[in-house]
C-alpha positions in Angstrom: 101.1 66.7 -5.5 98.7 63.9 -4.8 95.2 63.7 -5.9 93.6 62.0 -3.1 90.1 63.2 -1.3 92.1 64.4 1.5 94.6 66.3 -0.4 92.1 67.9 -2.3 89.8 68.4 0.4 93.1 70.0 2.5 93.4 72.0 -0.5 89.6 73.6 -0.8 89.6 73.9 3.0 92.8 76.2 2.4 91.3 78.1 -0.5 87.9 78.8 1.5 90.0 79.7 4.8 92.2 82.6 2.2 88.5 83.7 0.9 86.7 84.0 4.2 90.1 85.9 5.7 89.5 89.2 3.0 86.1 89.3 4.5 86.9 89.1 8.5 84.5 91.3 10.2 86.5 95.0 11.4 88.6 94.9 14.7 86.4 96.3 17.1 87.6 98.4 20.7 85.2 96.3 22.1 87.5 93.4 22.0 90.6 94.1 23.2 88.7 95.4 26.7 89.9 93.2 29.9 87.6 90.6 31.3 86.2 93.1 34.2 86.4 96.7 32.6 85.3 99.5 34.2 81.6 100.8 32.8 83.4 104.5 31.6 85.6 102.3 29.3 83.3 99.7 27.9 80.6 102.9 27.0 83.8 104.8 25.4 85.1 101.9 23.5 81.1 100.5 22.4 81.0 104.7 20.9 84.5 104.0 19.3 83.2 100.9 17.5 79.6 102.8 16.9 81.4 105.8 15.1 83.8 103.4 13.1 81.1 101.1 11.7 78.8 103.9 10.9 75.4 101.9 10.8 71.9 103.3 12.3 71.4 100.8 15.0 75.2 101.4 16.0 74.2 105.3 15.6 72.1 104.9 18.0 73.8 103.5 20.9 76.6 106.3 20.4 73.8 108.6 21.2 72.8 106.5 24.3 77.1 106.2 25.5 77.4 109.9 24.8 74.5 110.7 27.3 75.7 108.6 29.7 79.6 109.5 29.9 81.2 112.6 31.8 84.7 111.7 32.3 86.8 111.8 35.4 90.0 112.2 35.8 92.1 111.8 39.7 95.8 113.5 40.8 97.4 112.5 44.4 100.3 114.4 45.2 102.1 114.4 49.2 102.8 118.0 50.7 105.8 117.2 52.2 107.7 117.2 48.4 106.7 120.5 47.7 108.7 123.5 47.2 108.2 126.4 49.4 108.9 127.9 52.2 106.1 127.3 53.6 103.4 124.7 54.9 101.2 126.1 53.2 103.1 127.0 49.8 103.7 123.5 50.5 99.6 122.8 50.6 98.9 125.3 47.2 102.0 123.5 45.0 100.5 119.5 45.9 97.5 120.8 45.1 98.8 122.1 42.1 100.5 119.1 41.4 97.3 116.9 42.0 95.5 118.7 39.3 97.7 118.3 36.7 98.2 114.3 37.5 94.4 114.7 37.5 94.2 116.2 33.8 96.7 113.5 32.8 95.1 110.7 33.6 92.1 113.2 31.5 94.0 113.1 28.3 94.8 109.1 28.9 91.2 108.9 28.8 90.6 111.0 25.6 94.0 110.5 23.6 95.5 106.7 24.8 98.6 106.6 25.9 102.2 105.7 24.1 104.3 102.9 25.1 107.6 102.8 23.7 110.1 99.5 25.7 113.1 98.2 24.4 114.5 94.7 26.0 118.4 93.8 25.1 119.2 90.2 25.8 122.4 88.6 25.4 123.8 84.9 25.8 119.3 84.3 25.7 119.5 86.3 29.5 117.1 89.5 29.7 120.2 92.7 30.2 117.9 95.6 30.4 114.3 96.1 30.3 112.7 99.5 29.5 109.3 100.7 29.2 107.9 104.3 28.7 105.4 105.6 29.2 103.9 108.9 26.6 100.6 110.9 27.0 100.0 113.8 24.4 96.9 115.7 24.1 95.0 118.3 24.5 92.0 118.8 27.1 89.3 121.9 27.5 86.6 122.3 29.5 87.6 120.3 32.7 86.0 120.7 36.1 87.3 120.6 39.5 84.7 118.8 41.1 86.7 117.9 44.5 89.8 118.3 46.3 90.5 116.3 49.1 93.4 115.9 52.4 94.0 111.8 51.7 95.8 112.2 54.8 97.5 115.0 56.8 100.6 114.7 53.9 98.1 113.7 50.3 95.5 115.7 48.4 93.8 114.3 46.0 92.4 116.1 43.0 89.2 115.2 40.4 88.3 116.1 37.7 85.5 116.1 34.6 84.9 116.5 31.5 80.9 116.7 31.3 79.2 114.8 28.5 78.8 117.9 26.3 82.7 118.2 25.7 82.6 114.2 25.1 81.0 115.0 22.6 82.7 117.9 21.0 86.2 115.9 21.4 84.5 112.5 20.2 82.9 114.7 16.9 86.5 116.7 16.1 88.3 113.6 16.6 86.0 112.0 13.9 86.0 115.1 11.7 89.8 115.1 12.2 89.6 118.8 13.7 
């Protein structure tokens, strides 16, 4: 290898870069937020970062975020597609289905969404693309905030997790219980 000043500077810069790579700041959840996130999403990301860093300033910010964040989940369902002999039975089933969808929405916010994806390429042409989302978790303490007919055939259900419940979930996740 030549020992010209250019190569020596290049080698020195490379070694400094490698040394600094080990000193990088840990990855933060707020870095993964979209350009215009929902305020609740931003607060949850900041809360996660505060818990991960566990510094007094960040924990004070986490306490502030914990006081603000009630989570809401929304679910929708159509009446016509529900099983039942009468219209009232179908309406009740639609409300039940919308409530389960709202519960799934809350579970996704608390526990996240797992995505599985498979793509098949043959002769440089995409032959199939399969994406599956899986939500898995447990939600307790969700309150039904509202049940509204959105049209003659659709119901909307909104569920809410109170800040105390969210605080409990975050604490349980942090301690692994």
